[in-house]
C-alpha positions in Angstrom: 32.2 -4.0 -13.4 31.2 -6.9 -11.2 30.4 -4.5 -8.4 28.2 -2.5 -10.7 26.3 -5.6 -11.7 25.9 -6.6 -8.1 24.6 -3.1 -7.1 22.2 -3.2 -10.0 20.9 -6.6 -9.1 20.5 -5.7 -5.4 18.7 -2.5 -6.3 16.3 -4.4 -8.6 15.6 -6.9 -5.8 14.9 -4.2 -3.3 12.7 -2.4 -5.8 10.7 -5.6 -6.5 10.3 -6.2 -2.8 9.0 -2.7 -2.3 6.5 -3.2 -5.1 5.3 -6.5 -3.5 5.0 -4.9 -0.1 3.0 -2.0 -1.5 0.8 -4.4 -3.5 0.1 -6.5 -0.4 -0.7 -3.5 1.7 -3.0 -2.0 -0.9 -4.7 -5.3 -1.6 -5.2 -6.0 2.1 -6.7 -2.5 2.7 -8.9 -2.9 -0.4 -10.1 -6.3 0.6 -10.9 -5.1 4.1 -13.0 -2.3 2.7 -14.7 -4.6 0.3 -15.4 -7.1 3.1 -16.9 -4.3 5.2 -19.0 -3.1 2.3 -20.3 -6.6 1.6 -21.1 -7.4 5.2 -22.8 -4.0 5.6 -24.8 -4.5 2.4 -26.0 -7.9 3.4 -26.9 -6.8 6.9 -29.0 -4.0 5.5 -31.0 -6.2 3.2 
């Protein structure tokens, strides 16, 4: 039973870390694109 709880906790922690990593990657890509768009937009005007 203790091992089962330990596996469940470790799985949840790994899952949360994966979600955080995906969010960071997605947000960084999105911010880069937004920054490029903003700089291009201001250069054009």
